[in-house]
A tleap script that builds the chain and sets N, CA, C and O, in Angstrom:
source leaprc.protein.ff14SB
mol = sequence {
  NMET ASN ASN ARG PHE LEU VAL ILE SER SER
  LEU ALA ALA LEU GLY PHE LEU SER ALA SER
  ALA LEU ALA MET ASP VAL GLN ALA THR PHE
  ASN GLU LEU ASP LYS ASP SER ASN GLY THR
  LEU SER GLU ALA GLU ALA GLY GLU ASP ALA
  VAL LEU HIE GLU ASN PHE SER GLN ILE ASP
  THR ASN GLN ASP GLY GLN LEU SER LEU ASN
  GLU PHE LYS LYS PHE ILE CGLN
}
set mol.1.N position { 10.448 5.953 -5.729 }
set mol.1.CA position { 9.783 5.665 -4.481 }
set mol.1.C position { 8.567 6.562 -4.362 }
set mol.1.O position { 8.606 7.733 -4.738 }
set mol.2.N position { 7.495 6.010 -3.842 }
set mol.2.CA position { 6.263 6.759 -3.684 }
set mol.2.C position { 6.317 7.539 -2.378 }
set mol.2.O position { 6.124 6.973 -1.302 }
set mol.3.N position { 6.577 8.826 -2.472 }
set mol.3.CA position { 6.689 9.666 -1.274 }
set mol.3.C position { 5.390 9.737 -0.509 }
set mol.3.O position { 5.401 9.847 0.717 }
set mol.4.N position { 4.257 9.677 -1.212 }
set mol.4.CA position { 2.959 9.722 -0.533 }
set mol.4.C position { 2.826 8.543 0.425 }
set mol.4.O position { 2.363 8.703 1.554 }
set mol.5.N position { 3.232 7.363 -0.029 }
set mol.5.CA position { 3.171 6.168 0.811 }
set mol.5.C position { 4.022 6.342 2.065 }
set mol.5.O position { 3.587 6.006 3.166 }
set mol.6.N position { 5.221 6.861 1.897 }
set mol.6.CA position { 6.111 7.058 3.035 }
set mol.6.C position { 5.555 8.082 4.014 }
set mol.6.O position { 5.673 7.904 5.227 }
set mol.7.N position { 4.956 9.144 3.509 }
set mol.7.CA position { 4.367 10.168 4.376 }
set mol.7.C position { 3.189 9.589 5.144 }
set mol.7.O position { 3.073 9.804 6.351 }
set mol.8.N position { 2.317 8.860 4.462 }
set mol.8.CA position { 1.159 8.251 5.127 }
set mol.8.C position { 1.627 7.301 6.219 }
set mol.8.O position { 1.113 7.332 7.337 }
set mol.9.N position { 2.596 6.463 5.898 }
set mol.9.CA position { 3.107 5.501 6.877 }
set mol.9.C position { 3.703 6.212 8.081 }
set mol.9.O position { 3.466 5.815 9.222 }
set mol.10.N position { 4.463 7.246 7.832 }
set mol.10.CA position { 5.098 7.988 8.925 }
set mol.10.C position { 4.070 8.687 9.803 }
set mol.10.O position { 4.148 8.618 11.029 }
set mol.11.N position { 3.109 9.358 9.180 }
set mol.11.CA position { 2.086 10.064 9.956 }
set mol.11.C position { 1.222 9.092 10.759 }
set mol.11.O position { 0.864 9.367 11.904 }
set mol.12.N position { 0.897 7.966 10.154 }
set mol.12.CA position { 0.094 6.968 10.858 }
set mol.12.C position { 0.861 6.426 12.061 }
set mol.12.O position { 0.299 6.261 13.143 }
set mol.13.N position { 2.134 6.154 11.863 }
set mol.13.CA position { 2.959 5.621 12.949 }
set mol.13.C position { 3.067 6.622 14.096 }
set mol.13.O position { 3.123 6.234 15.262 }
set mol.14.N position { 3.093 7.881 13.767 }
set mol.14.CA position { 3.202 8.908 14.794 }
set mol.14.C position { 1.857 9.286 15.399 }
set mol.14.O position { 1.804 10.058 16.357 }
set mol.15.N position { 0.771 8.751 14.852 }
set mol.15.CA position { -0.544 9.005 15.407 }
set mol.15.C position { -1.160 10.321 14.983 }
set mol.15.O position { -2.080 10.809 15.639 }
set mol.16.N position { -0.668 10.912 13.892 }
set mol.16.CA position { -1.186 12.204 13.454 }
set mol.16.C position { -2.385 12.103 12.522 }
set mol.16.O position { -3.003 13.121 12.208 }
set mol.17.N position { -2.722 10.913 12.078 }
set mol.17.CA position { -3.877 10.748 11.210 }
set mol.17.C position { -4.971 9.999 11.950 }
set mol.17.O position { -4.701 9.014 12.636 }
set mol.18.N position { -6.206 10.465 11.812 }
set mol.18.CA position { -7.328 9.739 12.384 }
set mol.18.C position { -7.540 8.465 11.579 }
set mol.18.O position { -7.026 8.334 10.468 }
set mol.19.N position { -8.287 7.543 12.131 }
set mol.19.CA position { -8.529 6.273 11.439 }
set mol.19.C position { -9.225 6.498 10.106 }
set mol.19.O position { -8.881 5.847 9.120 }
set mol.20.N position { -10.199 7.406 10.053 }
set mol.20.CA position { -10.921 7.627 8.799 }
set mol.20.C position { -10.035 8.322 7.774 }
set mol.20.O position { -10.103 7.997 6.588 }
set mol.21.N position { -9.212 9.266 8.200 }
set mol.21.CA position { -8.302 9.935 7.272 }
set mol.21.C position { -7.271 8.950 6.748 }
set mol.21.O position { -6.923 8.982 5.568 }
set mol.22.N position { -6.788 8.089 7.606 }
set mol.22.CA position { -5.822 7.077 7.184 }
set mol.22.C position { -6.452 6.139 6.166 }
set mol.22.O position { -5.822 5.807 5.162 }
set mol.23.N position { -7.687 5.706 6.410 }
set mol.23.CA position { -8.367 4.797 5.487 }
set mol.23.C position { -8.519 5.429 4.111 }
set mol.23.O position { -8.305 4.764 3.097 }
set mol.24.N position { -8.885 6.707 4.065 }
set mol.24.CA position { -9.033 7.393 2.774 }
set mol.24.C position { -7.694 7.525 2.074 }
set mol.24.O position { -7.607 7.315 0.865 }
set mol.25.N position { -6.640 7.872 2.819 }
set mol.25.CA position { -5.325 8.021 2.208 }
set mol.25.C position { -4.751 6.684 1.762 }
set mol.25.O position { -4.083 6.614 0.731 }
set mol.26.N position { -5.000 5.631 2.519 }
set mol.26.CA position { -4.535 4.297 2.127 }
set mol.26.C position { -5.229 3.889 0.833 }
set mol.26.O position { -4.583 3.383 -0.085 }
set mol.27.N position { -6.531 4.103 0.756 }
set mol.27.CA position { -7.284 3.783 -0.463 }
set mol.27.C position { -6.769 4.601 -1.643 }
set mol.27.O position { -6.584 4.064 -2.735 }
set mol.28.N position { -6.539 5.888 -1.434 }
set mol.28.CA position { -6.047 6.760 -2.512 }
set mol.28.C position { -4.657 6.323 -2.969 }
set mol.28.O position { -4.376 6.315 -4.168 }
set mol.29.N position { -3.800 5.966 -2.041 }
set mol.29.CA position { -2.457 5.516 -2.388 }
set mol.29.C position { -2.526 4.204 -3.165 }
set mol.29.O position { -1.832 4.033 -4.167 }
set mol.30.N position { -3.359 3.286 -2.703 }
set mol.30.CA position { -3.543 2.012 -3.399 }
set mol.30.C position { -4.025 2.263 -4.824 }
set mol.30.O position { -3.492 1.690 -5.774 }
set mol.31.N position { -5.029 3.118 -4.971 }
set mol.31.CA position { -5.571 3.425 -6.298 }
set mol.31.C position { -4.518 4.063 -7.198 }
set mol.31.O position { -4.470 3.784 -8.396 }
set mol.32.N position { -3.690 4.904 -6.630 }
set mol.32.CA position { -2.626 5.553 -7.401 }
set mol.32.C position { -1.613 4.531 -7.916 }
set mol.32.O position { -1.136 4.637 -9.045 }
set mol.33.N position { -1.291 3.551 -7.091 }
set mol.33.CA position { -0.336 2.514 -7.484 }
set mol.33.C position { -0.941 1.505 -8.468 }
set mol.33.O position { -0.225 0.918 -9.279 }
set mol.34.N position { -2.256 1.310 -8.392 }
set mol.34.CA position { -2.964 0.332 -9.229 }
set mol.34.C position { -3.171 0.917 -10.628 }
set mol.34.O position { -4.266 1.357 -10.980 }
set mol.35.N position { -2.100 0.911 -11.409 }
set mol.35.CA position { -2.094 1.562 -12.726 }
set mol.35.C position { -3.133 1.004 -13.690 }
set mol.35.O position { -3.695 1.755 -14.486 }
set mol.36.N position { -3.401 -0.305 -13.634 }
set mol.36.CA position { -4.376 -0.883 -14.558 }
set mol.36.C position { -5.788 -0.937 -13.970 }
set mol.36.O position { -6.705 -1.465 -14.598 }
set mol.37.N position { -5.957 -0.398 -12.780 }
set mol.37.CA position { -7.271 -0.287 -12.116 }
set mol.37.C position { -8.012 -1.619 -12.024 }
set mol.37.O position { -9.231 -1.671 -12.186 }
set mol.38.N position { -7.267 -2.696 -11.764 }
set mol.38.CA position { -7.917 -4.005 -11.654 }
set mol.38.C position { -8.207 -4.397 -10.206 }
set mol.38.O position { -8.705 -5.494 -9.949 }
set mol.39.N position { -7.899 -3.507 -9.259 }
set mol.39.CA position { -8.209 -3.773 -7.860 }
set mol.39.C position { -7.125 -4.523 -7.105 }
set mol.39.O position { -7.291 -4.834 -5.925 }
set mol.40.N position { -6.015 -4.817 -7.775 }
set mol.40.CA position { -4.877 -5.451 -7.120 }
set mol.40.C position { -3.594 -4.787 -7.604 }
set mol.40.O position { -3.570 -4.117 -8.636 }
set mol.41.N position { -2.536 -4.988 -6.838 }
set mol.41.CA position { -1.226 -4.480 -7.232 }
set mol.41.C position { -0.349 -5.646 -7.648 }
set mol.41.O position { -0.123 -6.581 -6.879 }
set mol.42.N position { 0.138 -5.576 -8.868 }
set mol.42.CA position { 1.097 -6.574 -9.329 }
set mol.42.C position { 2.454 -6.245 -8.711 }
set mol.42.O position { 2.631 -5.177 -8.125 }
set mol.43.N position { 3.388 -7.142 -8.841 }
set mol.43.CA position { 4.724 -6.863 -8.325 }
set mol.43.C position { 5.344 -5.674 -9.057 }
set mol.43.O position { 6.077 -4.886 -8.459 }
set mol.44.N position { 5.050 -5.547 -10.348 }
set mol.44.CA position { 5.563 -4.408 -11.121 }
set mol.44.C position { 4.975 -3.093 -10.605 }
set mol.44.O position { 5.696 -2.105 -10.464 }
set mol.45.N position { 3.669 -3.078 -10.325 }
set mol.45.CA position { 3.035 -1.869 -9.801 }
set mol.45.C position { 3.583 -1.541 -8.419 }
set mol.45.O position { 3.868 -0.382 -8.118 }
set mol.46.N position { 3.728 -2.555 -7.584 }
set mol.46.CA position { 4.277 -2.346 -6.240 }
set mol.46.C position { 5.727 -1.899 -6.304 }
set mol.46.O position { 6.232 -1.270 -5.374 }
set mol.47.N position { 6.397 -2.224 -7.406 }
set mol.47.CA position { 7.794 -1.856 -7.583 }
set mol.47.C position { 8.028 -0.363 -7.648 }
set mol.47.O position { 9.171 0.086 -7.552 }
set mol.48.N position { 6.967 0.420 -7.809 }
set mol.48.CA position { 7.111 1.875 -7.811 }
set mol.48.C position { 7.419 2.412 -6.421 }
set mol.48.O position { 7.830 3.563 -6.274 }
set mol.49.N position { 7.221 1.585 -5.406 }
set mol.49.CA position { 7.536 1.976 -4.034 }
set mol.49.C position { 8.550 0.974 -3.492 }
set mol.49.O position { 8.275 -0.225 -3.440 }
set mol.50.N position { 9.709 1.458 -3.092 }
set mol.50.CA position { 10.795 0.575 -2.648 }
set mol.50.C position { 10.383 -0.297 -1.469 }
set mol.50.O position { 10.747 -1.472 -1.419 }
set mol.51.N position { 9.637 0.250 -0.527 }
set mol.51.CA position { 9.217 -0.521 0.659 }
set mol.51.C position { 8.286 -1.648 0.253 }
set mol.51.O position { 8.447 -2.779 0.711 }
set mol.52.N position { 7.310 -1.355 -0.604 }
set mol.52.CA position { 6.402 -2.405 -1.075 }
set mol.52.C position { 7.163 -3.462 -1.863 }
set mol.52.O position { 6.946 -4.661 -1.684 }
set mol.53.N position { 8.047 -3.014 -2.728 }
set mol.53.CA position { 8.800 -3.949 -3.560 }
set mol.53.C position { 9.656 -4.893 -2.712 }
set mol.53.O position { 9.683 -6.100 -2.954 }
set mol.54.N position { 10.344 -4.345 -1.733 }
set mol.54.CA position { 11.219 -5.158 -0.878 }
set mol.54.C position { 10.446 -6.163 -0.037 }
set mol.54.O position { 10.979 -7.215 0.317 }
set mol.55.N position { 9.198 -5.851 0.285 }
set mol.55.CA position { 8.405 -6.699 1.176 }
set mol.55.C position { 7.265 -7.420 0.462 }
set mol.55.O position { 6.392 -7.993 1.114 }
set mol.56.N position { 7.266 -7.396 -0.862 }
set mol.56.CA position { 6.130 -7.897 -1.634 }
set mol.56.C position { 5.715 -9.308 -1.230 }
set mol.56.O position { 4.538 -9.554 -0.968 }
set mol.57.N position { 6.656 -10.225 -1.176 }
set mol.57.CA position { 6.301 -11.621 -0.898 }
set mol.57.C position { 5.736 -11.813 0.514 }
set mol.57.O position { 4.924 -12.710 0.740 }
set mol.58.N position { 6.158 -10.983 1.452 }
set mol.58.CA position { 5.618 -11.066 2.812 }
set mol.58.C position { 4.233 -10.424 2.903 }
set mol.58.O position { 3.380 -10.890 3.657 }
set mol.59.N position { 4.013 -9.361 2.139 }
set mol.59.CA position { 2.714 -8.681 2.139 }
set mol.59.C position { 1.669 -9.539 1.435 }
set mol.59.O position { 0.503 -9.550 1.829 }
set mol.60.N position { 2.084 -10.257 0.395 }
set mol.60.CA position { 1.198 -11.123 -0.393 }
set mol.60.C position { 0.934 -12.410 0.382 }
set mol.60.O position { 1.487 -13.465 0.073 }
set mol.61.N position { 0.080 -12.300 1.390 }
set mol.61.CA position { -0.114 -13.407 2.329 }
set mol.61.C position { -0.713 -14.655 1.691 }
set mol.61.O position { -0.447 -15.766 2.151 }
set mol.62.N position { -1.520 -14.496 0.639 }
set mol.62.CA position { -2.072 -15.686 -0.006 }
set mol.62.C position { -1.215 -16.170 -1.178 }
set mol.62.O position { -1.571 -17.124 -1.868 }
set mol.63.N position { -0.072 -15.492 -1.392 }
set mol.63.CA position { 0.921 -15.888 -2.396 }
set mol.63.C position { 0.328 -16.060 -3.798 }
set mol.63.O position { 0.685 -16.990 -4.522 }
set mol.64.N position { -0.594 -15.140 -4.176 }
set mol.64.CA position { -1.166 -15.213 -5.516 }
set mol.64.C position { -0.467 -14.282 -6.508 }
set mol.64.O position { -0.888 -14.169 -7.659 }
set mol.65.N position { 0.593 -13.623 -6.064 }
set mol.65.CA position { 1.339 -12.739 -6.953 }
set mol.65.C position { 0.733 -11.364 -7.106 }
set mol.65.O position { 1.195 -10.568 -7.923 }
set mol.66.N position { -0.295 -11.073 -6.329 }
set mol.66.CA position { -0.983 -9.792 -6.367 }
set mol.66.C position { -1.223 -9.309 -4.939 }
set mol.66.O position { -1.428 -10.117 -4.033 }
set mol.67.N position { -1.198 -7.997 -4.740 }
set mol.67.CA position { -1.556 -7.449 -3.436 }
set mol.67.C position { -2.976 -6.922 -3.510 }
set mol.67.O position { -3.288 -6.042 -4.312 }
set mol.68.N position { -3.823 -7.470 -2.667 }
set mol.68.CA position { -5.194 -6.965 -2.577 }
set mol.68.C position { -5.194 -5.721 -1.695 }
set mol.68.O position { -4.213 -5.434 -1.009 }
set mol.69.N position { -6.291 -4.997 -1.720 }
set mol.69.CA position { -6.411 -3.831 -0.856 }
set mol.69.C position { -6.301 -4.252 0.611 }
set mol.69.O position { -5.684 -3.545 1.408 }
set mol.70.N position { -6.890 -5.393 0.976 }
set mol.70.CA position { -6.813 -5.855 2.365 }
set mol.70.C position { -5.370 -6.184 2.769 }
set mol.70.O position { -4.945 -5.842 3.872 }
set mol.71.N position { -4.626 -6.838 1.893 }
set mol.71.CA position { -3.214 -7.131 2.196 }
set mol.71.C position { -2.438 -5.840 2.339 }
set mol.71.O position { -1.601 -5.708 3.231 }
set mol.72.N position { -2.714 -4.881 1.458 }
set mol.72.CA position { -2.045 -3.575 1.507 }
set mol.72.C position { -2.373 -2.860 2.824 }
set mol.72.O position { -1.483 -2.316 3.479 }
set mol.73.N position { -3.649 -2.865 3.201 }
set mol.73.CA position { -4.075 -2.218 4.452 }
set mol.73.C position { -3.396 -2.858 5.666 }
set mol.73.O position { -2.927 -2.153 6.560 }
set mol.74.N position { -3.343 -4.179 5.698 }
set mol.74.CA position { -2.699 -4.869 6.819 }
set mol.74.C position { -1.237 -4.497 6.921 }
set mol.74.O position { -0.709 -4.352 8.023 }
set mol.75.N position { -0.578 -4.340 5.794 }
set mol.75.CA position { 0.820 -3.949 5.795 }
set mol.75.C position { 0.985 -2.527 6.326 }
set mol.75.O position { 1.907 -2.262 7.097 }
set mol.76.N position { 0.111 -1.617 5.928 }
set mol.76.CA position { 0.183 -0.231 6.360 }
set mol.76.C position { -0.046 -0.115 7.861 }
set mol.76.O position { 0.626 0.662 8.540 }
set mol.77.N position { -0.983 -0.879 8.370 }
set mol.77.CA position { -1.338 -0.789 9.788 }
set mol.77.C position { -0.360 -1.580 10.584 }
set mol.77.O position { -0.469 -1.644 11.808 }
savepdb mol mol.pdb
quit
């Protein structure tokens, strides 16, 4: 499980991160998960985080089998 993702989500939910700090951390977390640096997260890449893996099909709103940064951001927020 990606502890960074869980910490970011928790801090954001509690209101401890500013919008700009959250945006930078969300981008950094996305980049960390995007092992092949293609700008999307495959289900295998998302599988490194239990929350993303469990919710993959719901987060993948266009059902293309990949999570875009925008889909990831919407899920975080």
